C-alpha positions as a LaTeX table, in Angstrom:
\begin{tabular}{lrrr}
\hline
Residue & $x$ (\AA) & $y$ (\AA) & $z$ (\AA) \\
\hline
Met1 & 25.91 & 41.34 & 56.97 \\
Thr2 & 25.67 & 39.75 & 60.36 \\
Thr3 & 28.64 & 38.69 & 62.48 \\
Lys4 & 27.94 & 34.88 & 61.55 \\
Lys5 & 27.85 & 35.39 & 57.51 \\
Arg6 & 31.51 & 37.56 & 58.09 \\
Val7 & 33.03 & 35.19 & 59.98 \\
Ser8 & 31.89 & 32.63 & 57.27 \\
Leu9 & 33.40 & 34.70 & 54.17 \\
Ile10 & 36.59 & 35.07 & 55.71 \\
Asn11 & 36.49 & 31.14 & 56.69 \\
Ile12 & 35.76 & 30.13 & 53.42 \\
Phe13 & 38.50 & 32.87 & 51.57 \\
Gly14 & 40.95 & 31.37 & 54.16 \\
Val15 & 40.56 & 27.57 & 53.47 \\
Phe16 & 40.54 & 28.56 & 49.71 \\
Leu17 & 43.86 & 29.74 & 49.81 \\
Met18 & 45.50 & 26.91 & 51.88 \\
Met19 & 44.02 & 24.87 & 49.14 \\
Gly20 & 46.83 & 24.08 & 46.72 \\
Ala21 & 47.91 & 22.41 & 44.06 \\
Ser22 & 47.77 & 18.34 & 44.75 \\
Val23 & 51.54 & 17.53 & 44.29 \\
Gly24 & 53.69 & 16.71 & 47.26 \\
Ala25 & 56.81 & 15.85 & 49.42 \\
Gln26 & 59.14 & 14.96 & 52.20 \\
Ala27 & 60.24 & 17.89 & 54.03 \\
Gly28 & 62.24 & 18.23 & 57.30 \\
Leu29 & 61.94 & 19.34 & 60.57 \\
Phe30 & 62.73 & 22.34 & 61.97 \\
Gly31 & 60.66 & 22.50 & 65.56 \\
Ile32 & 57.47 & 21.33 & 67.14 \\
Gly33 & 55.15 & 20.76 & 64.41 \\
Gly34 & 57.71 & 22.44 & 61.65 \\
Val35 & 58.72 & 21.42 & 58.37 \\
Ser36 & 61.54 & 23.25 & 56.10 \\
Trp37 & 62.79 & 22.73 & 52.80 \\
Lys38 & 64.44 & 24.26 & 49.50 \\
Glu39 & 62.96 & 25.73 & 46.38 \\
Glu40 & 65.36 & 26.46 & 43.41 \\
Val41 & 63.98 & 29.92 & 42.40 \\
Leu42 & 64.03 & 31.11 & 38.72 \\
Leu43 & 64.98 & 34.83 & 38.47 \\
His44 & 64.14 & 37.41 & 36.49 \\
Asp45 & 67.74 & 37.03 & 34.42 \\
Gly46 & 66.75 & 33.60 & 34.15 \\
Ser47 & 69.57 & 33.04 & 36.74 \\
Lys48 & 68.84 & 30.91 & 39.91 \\
Ile49 & 69.36 & 30.45 & 43.77 \\
Val50 & 68.24 & 28.04 & 46.27 \\
Val51 & 65.97 & 29.52 & 49.08 \\
Glu52 & 65.00 & 27.59 & 52.46 \\
Arg53 & 61.62 & 27.75 & 53.51 \\
Lys54 & 60.44 & 27.00 & 56.68 \\
Val55 & 56.80 & 26.95 & 58.43 \\
Glu56 & 55.22 & 26.01 & 61.55 \\
Arg57 & 51.08 & 25.50 & 61.89 \\
Gly58 & 49.28 & 26.21 & 65.56 \\
Gly59 & 46.81 & 28.37 & 66.73 \\
Arg60 & 42.95 & 28.35 & 66.79 \\
His61 & 41.20 & 26.06 & 63.87 \\
Glu62 & 38.59 & 24.60 & 62.69 \\
Ile63 & 37.64 & 21.14 & 63.16 \\
Gly64 & 38.81 & 18.90 & 60.48 \\
Gln65 & 41.30 & 21.29 & 59.27 \\
Gln66 & 45.19 & 21.99 & 59.69 \\
Pro67 & 46.30 & 25.00 & 62.11 \\
Pro68 & 46.83 & 28.08 & 60.11 \\
Tyr69 & 50.82 & 29.10 & 59.61 \\
Lys70 & 51.39 & 30.27 & 62.79 \\
Val71 & 55.44 & 31.18 & 62.01 \\
Gln72 & 57.14 & 31.23 & 58.87 \\
Ser73 & 60.61 & 32.29 & 57.29 \\
Leu74 & 62.53 & 32.36 & 54.15 \\
Ser75 & 66.07 & 32.88 & 53.67 \\
Phe76 & 68.94 & 32.99 & 51.05 \\
Thr77 & 72.69 & 33.89 & 50.41 \\
Phe78 & 73.19 & 36.66 & 47.80 \\
Pro79 & 74.61 & 35.51 & 44.65 \\
Gly80 & 78.69 & 36.39 & 44.96 \\
Thr81 & 78.75 & 36.60 & 48.45 \\
Thr82 & 78.37 & 34.84 & 52.04 \\
Gln83 & 75.39 & 37.38 & 53.11 \\
Glu84 & 72.05 & 35.37 & 54.12 \\
Ile85 & 69.03 & 37.32 & 54.13 \\
Val86 & 66.51 & 35.98 & 56.13 \\
Trp87 & 62.83 & 36.86 & 55.96 \\
Glu88 & 59.94 & 36.12 & 58.80 \\
Asp89 & 56.76 & 36.15 & 59.27 \\
Asn90 & 55.36 & 35.58 & 63.19 \\
Phe91 & 52.08 & 35.01 & 64.68 \\
Ser92 & 49.96 & 38.41 & 64.77 \\
Glu93 & 47.19 & 38.21 & 67.36 \\
Asp94 & 44.97 & 40.25 & 65.43 \\
Val95 & 44.77 & 37.67 & 62.38 \\
Gly96 & 45.08 & 34.71 & 64.49 \\
Ser97 & 47.95 & 33.52 & 62.35 \\
Ala98 & 51.16 & 34.71 & 60.46 \\
Asn99 & 50.17 & 37.45 & 58.17 \\
Phe100 & 51.35 & 36.57 & 54.38 \\
Leu101 & 51.73 & 33.53 & 52.16 \\
Pro102 & 55.03 & 34.38 & 49.75 \\
Met103 & 54.65 & 34.57 & 45.68 \\
Leu104 & 57.83 & 36.07 & 44.54 \\
Leu105 & 61.49 & 36.54 & 45.35 \\
Asp106 & 63.85 & 38.14 & 42.70 \\
Ile107 & 67.27 & 40.78 & 42.69 \\
Arg108 & 67.77 & 43.48 & 40.63 \\
Asn109 & 71.36 & 44.48 & 40.84 \\
Thr110 & 72.39 & 44.74 & 44.49 \\
Thr111 & 68.69 & 44.67 & 45.72 \\
Ser112 & 66.11 & 42.22 & 46.67 \\
Tyr113 & 62.52 & 42.14 & 46.40 \\
Leu114 & 59.91 & 39.90 & 47.62 \\
Val115 & 56.19 & 39.86 & 46.86 \\
Val116 & 53.64 & 38.21 & 49.54 \\
Ser117 & 50.04 & 38.15 & 49.43 \\
Pro118 & 48.21 & 38.45 & 52.68 \\
Met119 & 46.83 & 35.37 & 53.99 \\
Gly120 & 42.86 & 35.67 & 54.21 \\
Cys121 & 40.64 & 38.27 & 54.49 \\
Leu122 & 41.76 & 39.80 & 58.54 \\
Ser123 & 45.39 & 39.82 & 57.05 \\
Tyr124 & 44.28 & 41.46 & 53.88 \\
Asn125 & 42.06 & 44.09 & 55.91 \\
Lys126 & 45.04 & 44.32 & 58.21 \\
Trp127 & 47.39 & 45.31 & 55.27 \\
Gly128 & 45.07 & 47.96 & 53.17 \\
Arg129 & 43.72 & 45.91 & 51.16 \\
Pro130 & 46.11 & 46.32 & 48.35 \\
Asn131 & 44.44 & 46.08 & 44.94 \\
Pro132 & 46.40 & 44.04 & 43.01 \\
Pro133 & 46.71 & 41.64 & 46.33 \\
Tyr134 & 50.24 & 42.08 & 47.00 \\
Val135 & 52.63 & 43.71 & 49.79 \\
Val136 & 55.79 & 44.15 & 48.67 \\
Phe137 & 59.15 & 44.38 & 50.49 \\
Arg138 & 62.53 & 45.54 & 49.66 \\
Tyr139 & 65.46 & 44.63 & 51.21 \\
Gln140 & 67.22 & 47.77 & 52.59 \\
Gly141 & 69.72 & 48.40 & 54.97 \\
Lys142 & 70.11 & 45.20 & 56.44 \\
Glu143 & 66.15 & 45.06 & 56.81 \\
Trp144 & 63.05 & 44.53 & 54.91 \\
Gln145 & 60.96 & 47.25 & 53.87 \\
Arg146 & 57.30 & 47.86 & 52.53 \\
Ile147 & 57.56 & 49.78 & 49.39 \\
Pro148 & 54.42 & 50.24 & 46.61 \\
Leu149 & 53.69 & 48.19 & 43.80 \\
Gln150 & 54.61 & 50.75 & 41.93 \\
Glu151 & 58.19 & 50.83 & 43.04 \\
Leu152 & 59.12 & 46.96 & 42.19 \\
Pro153 & 60.87 & 47.03 & 38.91 \\
Ala154 & 58.73 & 46.46 & 35.51 \\
Asp155 & 61.16 & 43.26 & 34.11 \\
Ile156 & 59.70 & 41.26 & 37.96 \\
Arg157 & 56.90 & 39.59 & 36.73 \\
Ser158 & 56.89 & 36.06 & 37.51 \\
Pro159 & 56.13 & 34.74 & 40.49 \\
Asn160 & 58.81 & 31.60 & 41.64 \\
Leu161 & 58.03 & 30.58 & 45.31 \\
Ile162 & 55.03 & 27.96 & 45.76 \\
Phe163 & 52.46 & 30.13 & 46.65 \\
Ser164 & 49.53 & 27.95 & 47.99 \\
Asp165 & 49.33 & 25.47 & 50.97 \\
Pro166 & 53.25 & 24.86 & 50.42 \\
Asp167 & 54.10 & 22.73 & 53.18 \\
Asn168 & 51.58 & 19.84 & 52.07 \\
Val169 & 52.44 & 20.52 & 48.43 \\
Val170 & 56.06 & 19.74 & 49.15 \\
Lys171 & 55.33 & 16.62 & 51.59 \\
Lys172 & 53.29 & 15.03 & 48.37 \\
Ile173 & 56.52 & 16.02 & 46.01 \\
Gly174 & 59.16 & 13.77 & 48.01 \\
Lys175 & 62.16 & 15.86 & 47.69 \\
Gly176 & 64.01 & 18.25 & 50.10 \\
Leu177 & 64.73 & 20.80 & 47.43 \\
Ile178 & 61.93 & 21.61 & 44.82 \\
Pro179 & 63.34 & 22.31 & 41.15 \\
Ala180 & 62.47 & 25.65 & 39.64 \\
Asp181 & 60.83 & 24.08 & 36.53 \\
Thr182 & 58.47 & 21.93 & 39.14 \\
Ile183 & 57.40 & 25.27 & 40.93 \\
Gln184 & 56.69 & 26.77 & 37.52 \\
Gln185 & 54.53 & 23.81 & 36.85 \\
Ile186 & 52.36 & 24.33 & 40.19 \\
Ile187 & 52.44 & 28.23 & 39.52 \\
Ser188 & 50.56 & 27.70 & 36.25 \\
Arg189 & 48.06 & 25.76 & 37.79 \\
Tyr190 & 46.89 & 28.34 & 40.06 \\
Arg191 & 43.51 & 29.24 & 39.16 \\
Gln192 & 43.52 & 33.27 & 39.80 \\
Pro193 & 45.32 & 35.35 & 37.16 \\
Glu194 & 47.10 & 37.74 & 39.90 \\
Tyr195 & 48.54 & 34.43 & 41.59 \\
Arg196 & 50.42 & 33.15 & 38.14 \\
Ser197 & 52.02 & 36.57 & 37.50 \\
Ile198 & 52.54 & 39.79 & 38.85 \\
Leu199 & 49.44 & 42.26 & 37.48 \\
Arg200 & 50.41 & 46.05 & 38.11 \\
Glu201 & 46.21 & 46.79 & 37.23 \\
Pro202 & 43.22 & 46.15 & 40.16 \\
Val203 & 42.00 & 42.81 & 40.00 \\
Lys204 & 37.86 & 43.30 & 39.37 \\
Ile205 & 35.79 & 42.76 & 42.44 \\
Gly206 & 34.10 & 39.66 & 41.98 \\
Ser207 & 37.03 & 37.67 & 40.50 \\
Glu208 & 36.61 & 34.16 & 41.71 \\
Gly209 & 38.81 & 33.46 & 44.69 \\
Ser210 & 40.47 & 36.51 & 45.17 \\
Ala211 & 41.39 & 38.74 & 48.00 \\
Val212 & 39.36 & 41.52 & 46.83 \\
Asn213 & 36.31 & 40.10 & 47.50 \\
Cys214 & 36.72 & 40.15 & 50.69 \\
Glu215 & 34.24 & 42.37 & 53.26 \\
Glu216 & 35.60 & 45.42 & 54.27 \\
Leu217 & 36.76 & 45.25 & 58.48 \\
Val218 & 38.58 & 47.34 & 60.66 \\
Tyr219 & 40.21 & 46.06 & 64.04 \\
Tyr220 & 38.15 & 48.21 & 67.08 \\
His221 & 39.31 & 47.05 & 70.55 \\
Gly222 & 40.51 & 43.62 & 69.76 \\
Ala223 & 37.60 & 42.88 & 67.09 \\
Trp224 & 37.04 & 42.91 & 63.58 \\
Val225 & 33.90 & 45.03 & 63.19 \\
Gly226 & 32.39 & 46.67 & 59.98 \\
Pro227 & 33.96 & 50.36 & 59.40 \\
Gly228 & 29.81 & 51.41 & 59.92 \\
Asp229 & 28.83 & 48.80 & 62.62 \\
Ser230 & 27.92 & 51.13 & 65.43 \\
Val231 & 26.56 & 48.03 & 67.33 \\
Gly232 & 30.05 & 46.20 & 67.27 \\
Lys233 & 31.92 & 49.41 & 68.32 \\
Arg234 & 29.37 & 50.11 & 71.15 \\
Met235 & 29.78 & 46.15 & 71.77 \\
Met236 & 33.73 & 46.75 & 72.32 \\
Asp237 & 33.33 & 49.90 & 73.82 \\
Arg238 & 31.32 & 48.42 & 76.90 \\
Lys239 & 34.09 & 45.11 & 76.95 \\
Leu240 & 36.91 & 48.11 & 77.37 \\
Lys241 & 35.13 & 49.78 & 79.85 \\
Val242 & 34.38 & 46.58 & 82.11 \\
Arg243 & 38.16 & 45.24 & 81.36 \\
Asn244 & 39.34 & 48.88 & 82.42 \\
Ser245 & 37.48 & 49.23 & 85.82 \\
Gly246 & 38.28 & 46.08 & 87.10 \\
Asp247 & 41.88 & 46.68 & 86.29 \\
Lys248 & 41.53 & 49.81 & 87.88 \\
Thr249 & 39.77 & 47.84 & 91.23 \\
Asn250 & 42.32 & 45.76 & 91.33 \\
Ser251 & 45.15 & 48.14 & 91.17 \\
Asp252 & 43.47 & 50.07 & 94.09 \\
Lys253 & 43.24 & 46.93 & 96.22 \\
\hline
\end{tabular}
C-alpha cells in the first residue's frame, strides 16, 4: 500500500472516531483551548459517582478540522472516602496527540477499572492492536496499571462515559453535569457493537468503522511504516545516519 493511501486510511479512521452523536453542552474552560465538565457515571451495581473530565485540543490537523486531543484527564472521589483518583493521557509525539478515548469507569469492591480505546490507527498500532480494541487499566498502588482484558471482572460490561467527540457533545447538551440516563442514550446510538458494550470475543476484521481494520504499522526511527516495508525502513535508516553524522560533526567543532 502506498504511503498516500496509508495516511488516507489513518485520517479516515481518526475522523470517524471523532464524529460523535449530535448532542451538546456548555463546558468550563480549564486552560487555553480546554474544556471541563462532569458526568454522572452509572456503575455495574446500580450506584453512581460523579466524574470530572477535562480535555485540551492542539497539534497538527487537516484544514477545516479541529485539532486532536492533546491532553485529557479524568478524576473522581472513591466512594465512601476522600481519596481523589486521577487518570491522565498526555500528548504523545509518536501518534501526534493523546492516546485514548475513555469508554468505561467502574469499581468493584475496592478496585477501580478504566477501559479506553486507542484513538486512531497510530495509537491502535502503538498499543499492540488489541482485539477487541480496548486497553484496560486497574488502579493499584496509587497508579494506573495496564491489565489484560481477561482480568476485567465479567460483570463490568457496560460503557458509561461519553466516548466519541465528548467535548463537542457536551457543548451541545448545554449542561455542566451530564446525567447518567443521557450518557446511556448517547452510547446506545453508537454504531459499533464494541463501543455499546464490552465484548470478550475478537471483532471480525472488516466490521464497519472498527479499529481492527487499521493497517498494521510499526514505529521505526521516528516514522510509521509497514512491518515489511523495506524501502521505508531504508529511507529512515538513511535519515538517521545523516542526522547522527550531523550531530557528530557539531560535537567535533
